[in-house]
N, C-alpha and C positions, 0 to 999 in steps of 0.2 A: 725324859728325853736323854738319849744317849749321845755323848759327844765323842768325836774322833780326834785324837791328839795330832797336832802338827809340829814340825820342827821350828826352832827359833828362826832358822834361815827362811823358811816358808812364810813365817809371820812378818819378818822384816821385808821380804820381797813383796808381800801383799800390800803392806803399808806404803812401800815406795811406789808401787803402781797406782795406788789410790791417790797419792799426792801428785804423781806425774800426770794423772788425768784431769787434775784441777787446773783449768786454764789461767785462773788468777795467780796461782803459785808459780806458773812458768815465767811470768814477767812481773817482778815486784820491785817497788822502790821503797827502801826502808831507811829511816834516819835514826841515828843513835851515837853513842860515844864508844870509841875504840878502847878496848882493854886487852891485856894478854897478847899483845901484838908480837909476831914472830916472822922474821924474813928468813925463810928456810934456804939452805945452801943450793937447793934445786931451783930456786927462783920463785917458788910459790909463796904467797902471803897467807899466814894463818892468824886469825884474831877473833875476838868476841865483840859483838855489837850489843850495847846495853842502854837501858834508860832507867828511870827511877824504880821501876818494878820488875823488869824482866831482862833476860839476856838471851842471845842466840849465837851459835858458832857460825863463823864465816870462813870461806877460803876463796882466794883469787889465784888462779893458775897463772904461770908465767907468760902465757900467750897474751894475757890481757894487761899485765903490769907495764909494758912499755908505753902505754897510752896515758898513764897517770901523769898529771902535771904538778904533783906535789908528793912529798914523802910522808906516808902515814906514820903516826906515832900514838902511843897510849895517851888517852885523855882527849884526843882530837875528835871533834864532832863532825861527822860525815854523813853523806847520803850514798847508799850503795844500790845499784841496779843489778838484778840477777834472777836466779831460779832457785826455788826451794826444793830440795830432794833429800833422800835418806841415804846415809852411809851405812850399807847393810852390815858390814862387819862389826861395827860398834852399836848399831841399832839407834843411831841419833840422826836427827834431821838438822840441816844447816843450809846456809845460803851460799850458792856458787856464784860469786860476784863476777860481773862482766865489766862494770864501770863503777867508778867511785869519784865523788867530788867532795870538797870540804864542807859545804853547807848550801841550803836552798835546793829547790827542785830544778834540775837541769832543763834547759830550753828544748834540747832534743827529745828528752823523754816526754815532756809536756806535748810537744808536737806529735810524737808517736801516739800517745793516748788519745789526743783529740781526733787525729785522722782515723785511728782504729775505730773509735766510737761512731764517727761519721759514716764510714763505709759499712760498718756492721748494721747501722740503722737503714742504710740504703739497700741492704740485702746482698752485698757482694760476697759475704761469707756463707751464704745459704748452701746447704748440702744439695738441694734440688738442682742447683746450677752446675754442679760438678760433672765433668765429662768422664766417661770411662776410658781408662788406659787401654790401648789396643793390646790384645794378647800375643800377637805375632807381628810386631812392627818390622818393616824392612829397612827403614831409615830413621835414625835417632838424630834430631837437631839439638846441638849443644850451644848454649849462649853462656860464654864465660871468657876469661882472659886466655889468650893463646900461649901464655907462658905460665909457669908454675906447675904444681903437682895435680891440680884439679882435673884438667883435661887428660893428663896421663893416667890418672886413676880411673876415670870413666872409660877411656879406651881399653885399658888392661882388663877391667872387670867385664866390659861388654864383649870383647873378642874372646875372652876366656869362656864366657857363657854361650856365645853363639858367634862363631867365626864369620858367618854369612851376613851378619848385620852390618849396615853401612852407617858410619859416624860422619855427620856433616857439622863441622864447626863454623860458627859465625862469631868471630872474635868481637868482644865488647869490653869496655872498661868496667870494672866491678867496684870501683870506688873513686872518689874525687868529684870535682865539679864537672857537671855535664854528663856524668855516667848514667843517671836515670833516664835522661832523654834518649841517649843512644841505645840503652837496653829496651826501651819502649819501641823505638824505631825498628830494632832488630826483630822484635816479636811480630810487629806488623808486616815486615818483609817476609818472614817465615810463612805467615798466613797467606799473603798475597800470591807468592810464588809456589805455595804448597811444597816447601822444600823438605818436609819430614812428615812422619806419621805421628810423632810425639816430640815435645820439646822439654829438654832438661835445662832449667835456669840454675846455674851453679856458682858457688863461691866458697872459698875456704873460710876459716874462722877469723875473727877480728873483733875490734871494739864496737861499740854502738855507732861511733862515728864512721868506722870503716864500712859497716853494714848499712849505712844510712840510705844509699841509693835504692835499696830494696824495701825501704819504708816510704818512698815517695808516691804520691798520689798518681802521677802519670804512669808509673810502672804497674800499680795495682789495677788501674783502669785498662791498661793494655792487656794484662793477663786475663781480666774478666771478659774482655771483648774477643779474645782469641778463639777461633774455631777449632784450632788444634789443641789437644789436651796438653797441659803443662804440669811438670813435676818441679817443685821448688826444693832446691838443695842448697840452702845458704847457711853458711857458718857451721858450728858444731851442733851436736845433739841437743844441747841446752839452749841454743840460740833460736829465738822466734822473731821473724820479721813479718810485716804486713803481707808480703808476697806469699808467705807460707799459708796464711789464712785464705787468700784469694785463689790460689792455685788449685788445680783439680786433685793434686796429691802432694803431700809433704814428705820429704825424705830427710832423715837426720844428718846424712852426710852425702857428698857427691857420689861416693862409691855405692852407697845404699840406693841412690837414685838409679844408677846404672843397673843394679840388681832388680829394682822394681820395674824398669822399662824393658829390659831384655830378658826373655825367658831362657832358662837353662836348656840348651838343645838336647842334653843327655836325658834330662827329665822328660822332655817331650818324646824322644825316641823310645824311652822305656814305657811311657804311657801308650804310645802307638803300638808297641809290641804287645803290651797287655791287652789293648783292644783287639789286636789281631788274634791273639790266643783265645780270647773270650768269644770272638766271632767264629773261630775255627771250632771251638768246643760246641758252641750253639748250633753250628751247621751239622756237625757230627751227630748231635743228639736229635736234630730234626730229621736227618736222613734215617737214623735208626728207628725213630718213631714212625716215619712213613713206610719203612720196610716192614715193621711189625703190623701196621695197619693193612698193608697190601697182602701179607700172608693171611691175616685174619679174614680179609674179604675173599681171597681165593679158596680158603678152606670152608667157606660158608656153603650151605645147601643151595643157595641161589646160583652159585657158579657151578657146583657139581651136578645138580639136577635142575636145570633152568625151567623145564616144563612142568615140574611138580606143582608149582603154584597155580599154573594155568589149569592142570588137571583137577586140582582141588576146587578151583572155581567152577569148573564143569560139573563136578559132582554136586556142589552146592546149588548150582543152577537147575540140574535135573531134580533135585529134592524139592526146590521151590515150585517147579512146573508140576511135579506129582501132587504136591500139596494143593496147588491151585485147582488141578483137575478134580481131585477128591472133593474139595469145597464146592466146586460148580455142580458136580453130580449130586451131592448131598442136598444142595439148595434146590436143584431141579426136582428131585424126588419129593422134597418137603412141599414145594409149591404145587406139584401135581396132586399130591394127596389133599391138600387144602382145596384145590380146584374141584376134585371129585366130590368132596364133601358138600361144597357149595352148590354143585350141579344137582346132587341128590336132594338137598334141602329145597332148591328151587323147583325141581321137578314135582316134589311132593306137594308143594303149594300151588302149582300151576292149575288154572281153571280148565285147561284143555284135558288135564288128567281126569278131572270130574266128569267131562263129557263122555268119556269112554264107559262110564257106568250108567249111561242112559239119560243123563241130564242134558238140557239144551239151554241156549242163551237167546232170548228174545230181544231184538234191537229195532229201533225205528229206522226210517229211511236214512236218517243222518247218522246212523250207527250208534245212537244213544241207547244205552241198555235200559230196558223196560223193567223197573223194579216193583211196580205196584199196578193193580188193575185200574187205578185212577189215571195211570199215565197213557191209557188208550181209550178210544171211543169207537163206536160202530163205523164200519166202512174204512177204518185205517188199514193201510197196508204195512206189514211188518216183515222183518227177516228173522228166520229161525236158524240158528247155527248149531249144527251137529258136530260130532267129533271128526266126521269125514267129509263135511261139506255144508252148504247153506241151502235153504229153501224159502221161497216167499209165501206169505199167507195173508188172508184178509179177514178182518174181524166182522162176523155176521151176527 
């Protein structure tokens, strides 16, 4: 077997994609002891999580660190919640932490796993239930906060890709108490009033607590019951919520959701132009083909000498008639000769022919031929037949 060499970057990219496709590694809860802790000047936290036998590198970006309610230190036993991914440059895998607590399994994560397992068993994540995103939506419904960068990013991306698309914002709280109920009500309202062709459910990044409204059962069931297709764009690329699993399509970011929902009008125009050129070329080829076919037909003998076929048929018909006449004549001659032979034979065997040589035929009154002297007696009257007539006689 011949192997084809690939680059180190290709190998690391392949491993990263493999890990990214593993649903379990997208949301993991790992416990261990902190070592080699470093609080970088950029605000990111770098450390190693280890137990008695193994260790794994971890990183927590500064967007998640404000939600920590303690200060991590070396030797501290913690539980981290995050995503396993590959850092391609160094070819190492590590945990990208979203939340961390000192010890024990967090109640939020426990609730998250329980609800996720429950809804998965009920079939809310089934691919067969996913609705297709319309290819050319006229109106995009957005459920997010009316402040912040999320709605601005969606508007900028959407209008850049297609200035004719209409963005309809229905403001909803994206975190805090009561947010889940209001999000579910907004989804129902969008469906009842048919306010859009597709819905984008969006929120920026945050901690597990901040994203919790999108892990609520009421939101998951509202998404599942929606007749309008829904794109879930909650948090960053590494964040996964229950709404992501239930939605018809998951986008890594709100901007990506706008790209998925709104087709690029330039690409469509180029595609239409390509179709137009293809149809024009196909029509030109069709016309050329029909022209050549027309010329071929007009140059054929049928059009140049239309009566030739008829005359040929006349000749064939005359030949058939001549053949039939010859056959009839031959049959007549043959039958006539046979008939003459039969007449000659019959004439030679005729008793009348014998009478011309002087013989006669004796018959009784009832025309019975007298063959023996015993057939007659004295005083019988008989008929004697000659070749040219009959005479009566009496036996004396």
